[in-house]
N, C-alpha and C positions, 0 to 999 in steps of 0.2 A: 451506530445506532444497533440497541439491541431489543428483539421483542420482550413482551412481557414474561413470557415462560422460560426466558433464557437468564433471569436474574440471579439463578443459582450457579452460572458459570464465573470463577473468579477473572479478576482485571478490573481496569478502571476506563477501558474504551478508547485509551490515546494511542494504541497501535497503528493504525492507518493513518491517524495525525503526522505522527512521529516519521514514519516510512515516507509519506508524502512530502514533510518538511525536507529530510534529507535527499531525496530525489531532487527537489526543486533546487537546493544549494549546491549540487553537483551538475544543473544545467539538463536534468532530466524531467521525467514527471511520472505520476502513478495513474495508471489506467485501470479502472475497475468495471468487469463485465460480469454478466448474468451467465453462471455455468451451470451444468447439470451434475449433480446438485450441489447447489452451494455457490461461492462467489470467486471469480477469477482475478487474481490480483497481478498486474504486469509493472514491472519497474523498467522504464526505457532511459537509458543512459546514451550520452553523446560518447562516441569512439574518440580515445587519447589520439593526438598526431601519432605517427608512426616516429617520429624523431624524439619522441620521450620515453 
């Protein structure tokens, strides 16, 4: 989501959707948190077994 005053920024707004889908495809998740200033995005992925 982009606020009206940020329309001058390039991009199509698909970045977080792509990151989220990629994380889910690997058994993980995307966690978004309110940070100061701005957004904090954490990608949580499961650890691979040590024998791989």
